[in-house]
N, C-alpha and C positions, 0 to 999 in steps of 0.2 A: 741441322734438320736432315732426316733421312729421306723425306719426301717434300717436294715443292707443292704447297697447296695452290691449286688453280681452279678456275671455273671454266668449263668448256662449253662453247656454243654448239649444240648438236642438232639444231633444228634442220630437218630434212636429211641429216647425215645417216649413212648406212651403219648400223651397229649390229653385230652378229653375237647372238647368245647361243652357246652350245649347251644343250640340256633342256629337259622338258618337265622337270619336277617343280616342287614348291619354291625352292630357292631361285630357280630360273624365272618363275612367275613373279617373285618379288623384284628381281632385277629388271625384268621387262616392264613392270608397272612403273618403276622409278624412271626408266629411260623414256617411256611414252610421255611422261609429264614434261619432258624437255622438248618434245616435238621430234624426236629421232624416228627414223624408219627402222624398226626392229625386225630382224630376221632370226627366227628360231630354227636351229638345226638339231633334230632329235627324231629317232624312230617313232617314239610315242610321246604324247603330251598329257600333262595334268589337266583335269577337267576345267579348271579356271582358264587355262591357256586355250583350250579347244574352243571355248565360247568366244574368246577375244579374237581368235583366228577367224571364226565364222562371221564375226561382225566386221571383219576387214581391218581391225586395228593392228594386227600382226601378220607377218608372212611366215608360213611354216614350210620348211623343207624336211620331209619325212625320210631322212637319210642318215646314215652314219657319217660322222665328221670326216671331211677331206680337206687338205690345206687350201684347195681352190675356193672353198667357201669364204675365205677371208679376202679374196681379191676385191679391191675397191672399198674395203671396210675402213671406217674411221676408228672404231674401237672393237675389241673382242672380249667376251666374257665366257669363261669356262665354268659351268655349274653342273657337272655330271656326277660327281662323287666317284668317278672312275679314274684312278691315277694315270693309267696309260693314255686315256683320252685327253685328260687335262694337260698332260705333258706334251701331247701332239699339238694341241691348240696353242700352247706356249711357244713351241718351236716354230710353228707356222707363222704366228704373229710376229715374233722377233725377226724372222727372215724377211718379212714384208714391212718392217718398221711400224707395225700397228701396235699401239698400246694395248696391253692385255691384263686382265684381272682373272686370276684363278681363285675361286672362292675358297677361303680358309687355307690358302697356301701362299704366303707372302714371298717365299723364295722363287716361285714361278711367275710372280706378278711384277709388271712394271708400273702399275698404279693400283691403288686400293680405294675402296668406297668408304668415305667417312660416315660417321653418324651425323645426321642432318636435322637442323631445325628449319622448317620451311615457312617463312612469312613472305612469300614472293611479292615483289622482287627482292626482298631481303632474305638471304639464305646464309645460315651459319653452319659451317662444317667443322667437325671435331674428329681428329684422328690420333692414333697412338702408334703409328708406323707398324700396324699389324700386331703389336705386342699385347695389347690389352683391350680387345673390342668391348668387353663388358664395362670397363672403366670409361671408355669413350661414350658409351650409351648413357652411363650415369651422369657424366658431365653434360651431355646433351639434355638430359632431363632437368638438370639444374638451370640451364640456360632457357629451356622451353618454359619453365615455370616463371622465369623472370621477365620474359618478353611479352608485351601486350599482344593480344590476338589480332588487333587491327594495325599492327606495325606496317604491314604491306600497303595498307591504304594510305598511311602517312608518307611512305616512300613514293607512291604514285602521285599524291598531292604535290609533293615537292618537285618531282620530276616534271610535272606539267607546267610548273612556273619557273623552271630553271632559266630558260632563255630570256624571259622577261626581267628577271633579276640581273642577269648578265648585262642587259642593256641599261638598267637603271643605276647600277652600282659599280664602282671600280673594283679591280681584282682583289686588292687587299681588304676591302670592306665586306666582300661577299661572304667570306667564311664566318666572320663574326655575326653577320646577319643570319646565316643559316643556323648557327649555334643558338641564337636567341629564339628562332622559330622552333627548333627541336625541344628546347627547354622551357618554352613559354606557353601562352594561352592557345596559340594556333595548334600546336601538336595535341594539347589536351582536348581541344574541340574535335579534332579529327579522330582521336582515339575513342572519344565518347560517341562518335557517330554523327556529330553535328557539323556537317559540311558547310552549310550557310554561315554558321558562327565562325568556323575556321577561316572561311574566305574573308570575312570582315576583319578578323584579328590579323590575318596576313597582310591585307592592304594597309591597315593602320601601322603595322610594324615597318613595312617598306617605306611608307611616307616619313615616319620618324627617322629612319636610317638615312634617307636622302637629305632631310633637313639638318641633321646633326653631323654631316661630313665636316671633318676638322680642317680649318684653314692652315694648320701647321703641317698636316700630312698630305694635303692636296686631295687625291681621290679616295682616301681611306680614313676611317674613323681612327681616333687616337687609340693606340694599343694599351696594354696593361702589363704589370709585372707581378709575378707570384713569387714570394719568398717562401720556399718550401723546405721543411726539415726532412731530410732523407733517412733519419733514424741512425742507429748504430752500425748498420751494415747489412743485416739480413733483409732482403727485399720484401719478405712477407710481413715485416714490421712497419712498412709504409702505411700511412693512414689511407682510408678510402678517399678522402678529399684530395690527398696528394696524388693518388693514382689518377683520379678524374682530371686534375689540372695538368698532369704530365702528358695525358693523352690529348690535351687541347693546345699545348705550347708549340709555337713555331720555332722558338730558339731556346736552347737549354744551356745556361752558364753553370758549370759544375766545378767543384773543387776536388782536391786529391783524396778526400775522405769518402767520396761517393764511389762505391765499387761498380764494376761493369754490370753485375747482376741487377743493380738498381737502374742503371742507364738503359738496360733492355726494356724496362717498363715505360719508357718514354715513347711518344709517337714516332714511328719509324721515319716519317718524312721530316721530322724536326732537325734543325741544324744544331749540332752539339759543339760547344766551345769550352775548352778547358781553361779555367782561370785560377788554377792552383799554383803549385811550385813551378817556377821557370828558371832553368839553369842560366846563370849569368846575370840575373836581376840583382839589384843591390841588396835586397833583403831576402832573396831566395823565393819571393812570391810575386804574382802579378800585383802591381800597385793597386790599392783600393780605388784610387781615382780613376784608373782605367776600367775597372769593373763598373763604377758609376756611369762612366761615359757610354759603355756598351748597353747597359740597361736603358738609359735615356734615348740613345740613338735608335735602338730597335723598336722601342715603344712608340717613338715619333713616326716610325715607318708604318704604324698600324699593326704591329705584330704582338703576339702574346709571348711574353718572356718568362721562362721559369728560371729563377735563381735558386739552384739546388745545392743545399748545404748538408754536410754530415751532421747528424744529431738534430738539434733544434736551432732555428735561426737566431733566437734571442738569448741563447746561453753560449757565450764565448764564440758567437758566430758573426759578429759585427752586423747583425740584422738591424739593430737600432740605427746605425749610421746610414744604412741603405734606405730604410724607411724615411729618414729625415731628408735625404737628398732627393728622393722621389717626390715627396710632398712639396719640397721647395720648387720643383720644376713642374708641378701640376700633373704628375703621372699617376693614373689610377693604380692601386696596388692592393694586394691581399697577402696576409701572412698566414701560413699553414704550419702549425706547430708539429714538431716531430718528437719521437722518443729520444731524449737526450742520452748521451753515452753512459752517464752514471746509472740511469735507470736500466738501460739495456744490459750493461755489463754486470750489474749487481744481480739482476734476474737470471741472466745466463749462468752465473757462477753460484746461484742459490745463496746469495748474501742479502738478507733483509736490511735495507738502509736504516730502518727504525725497528726497534724490538722492545717490548715492554720490559722494563727493569734494566735495560742495557743502553738504549739510545733513544732520547726524546727529541733529537733535532738532527738535521743534515745540513752540511755546508759544502758548497761547490767552490773550488778555488782553481785558478789557472796556474799550472806549474811554471809558467814563464816568469812569474814574479817571486821565485824562490828567494831572491836576495832583496826583495822589496821591504824596507823597514816600515812602510806605511801599514802593512798588514799587522793585525793583532795576533801574533803568534801564540801568546798566552791563552787567548780565547780558543784558538785552534787546537791547543794541547789539552783543553779542559776535558774532564772525564764525562761519561754518559752522553756521548754524541758520536756522530759519524762524519768524517771529513773525506771528501773525494777530490783528488787533485787531477785535473785534466792536463794532458800533454806534459806529464811530469817525469817521463823516463829520462830525458836528457838532464834534468836537474834533480835526480833522485837523491843523490848524496846530500846535496844542499838542503833539500826539503827535510830529510831525516834529521840532519844536524840542527836545523832551526826548531823542529818540534821537540827534540830531546833537550835542547838548551832551554826551551820554554816550559819544561816540566813534564812532558809526556814520558811515561815509564818505558823502559827498554823492552818490557814484556808485552807491550800493547800489540794486539794482533794487527796484521796488515796484509794486504793482497795486491798483487799486480795482475792486471787482466789485459791480455794482448789480443787484438782483433776480435773484440767482443761480439758475440752472436753469429760469427762466421764459422764455417766448418773447421777452419784451422785455429780456432780459439784456444788459448792456453792460459792457465791460471797458476800463479806462484803464491803460496800462502806461507807466511813466516811471522816473525816478530819485528817490531820497529827497528830493533838493534841490528837485525840480520837481513832485512829485506833488500837493502842496497846491494849486499853481496849476492843474494839470490837473484836480483834483477840482472846481474851480469851473465846469468845462465841462459842466454839466447833470447831474452825478451827485448823486443824492439818496438818502435812506434808504428802504428797508433796503439797506445796502451794507456791505462790510467791506474792510479793508486788509490786504494780504499783503506782508510785507517780507522779502527774502532773495535770495540769488544764484539760487535756483530760479526766480524770476520771469524773470530774464534768460535762463536756460537754456530755459525754456518758450517764450520769444519767439523762440527760434532763434538767439540770439546766443552766440558762443563766449566772449565776454568781456563785461564790464559795459558797458551801453549808453552811448553818447556822449550828453551832454545835447543836447536838441533845442530849437531856437528856439521861443519861445512861439507864433508865428504858425502853427505846424504842429500845434497841440494837437488840432485836429479829426481829423487823420489817426490819432491815437493812440486814438481812441474806436472800439472794435470791436464792432458789434452781433453777437450770436451766436445 
């Protein structure tokens, strides 16, 4: 971040605005709404400002700017349109350690004004570090349209009852209670303007929360676990439900396929615990039993636990085992599907997994079972289908050998997709006979293998691709 977003308490604080035009008028109006004592420094004032000075809302010093005007100031704003005056205000403010904003000049400013959505006491500020103010205003407009007009009334309603809830409920139970208030009938009644109905709904919910305190957790209700699919890597491919729950979670248990950009979408106060690969562990991973124990322990403490997995929890994600153990221990849980790697990778590489005349079915297979004789390799080698091997890079040669031995033609198109949907995504397209050799050209995990005629179609070929000499391998690696 180039700027730290903060909210300043300016009630009764001296704020100096240098300038007397329309822009100074807008800044003064905003500052007056905070309760600040606004002092205008300008030889002449816009008519809007003159009327406010006459009414006593503003103090006007009909003078040219001098550094002494900033003595005792909490903030300074330069809105003159004159470069030499704005620079003088900046220098004087910095010399006095007074935060300064020079309108339309981020280089001279130590703080900037964001685009604001005002539902006081709820205030949303949007900034672009001074780079794109029009974009910031557009984002503000989107937020403005989404937020109820009576959101401030809801915040005041909750604030008036906060101390009573603190006395009635334990610390761990309070957050869950307030979330039910925000998402339930109480908030709906306040937003509809029905304060008596809101009070009745609030009191009923508080009584229910007191009566349902869990004997297991002491002063807090039993928590819950969310099994969330993080998708193939691009954070913009998270589902809306996943984002909502990640913002509610107290604890996030994540694996190695969850990139930092996805973790950034979690609640900032949430505790993040890595449960992926652990150096020195017998099988290279956190034991599944340990993950089960963490989910149960945190839920019994009344916490909301997000079990965040790459792709989809129920496709090679061991989500079924975790649901089973949670149900056995009576832990409430919710499964949120994610875009599995096969779908994300195929879309990012422009490979249709099904295509009329070429593929009528799709099969997902884990590459860890490349030597598993229980698999029907003849079925996997059958024509007019698409087969996607997850986690297959390490067993690539064995997979290819089994497919060819089962009857798959050497010319069958195949693709390796590394770090699908991410900025560093790479795609290698070749034939089944040559894909293992191409895979040695820098492709590493996480990656998956797609085999089928659809790969050739996606590459723009009307027929199966002709084998390419090994010295052209570099041309087949396509950054996307």
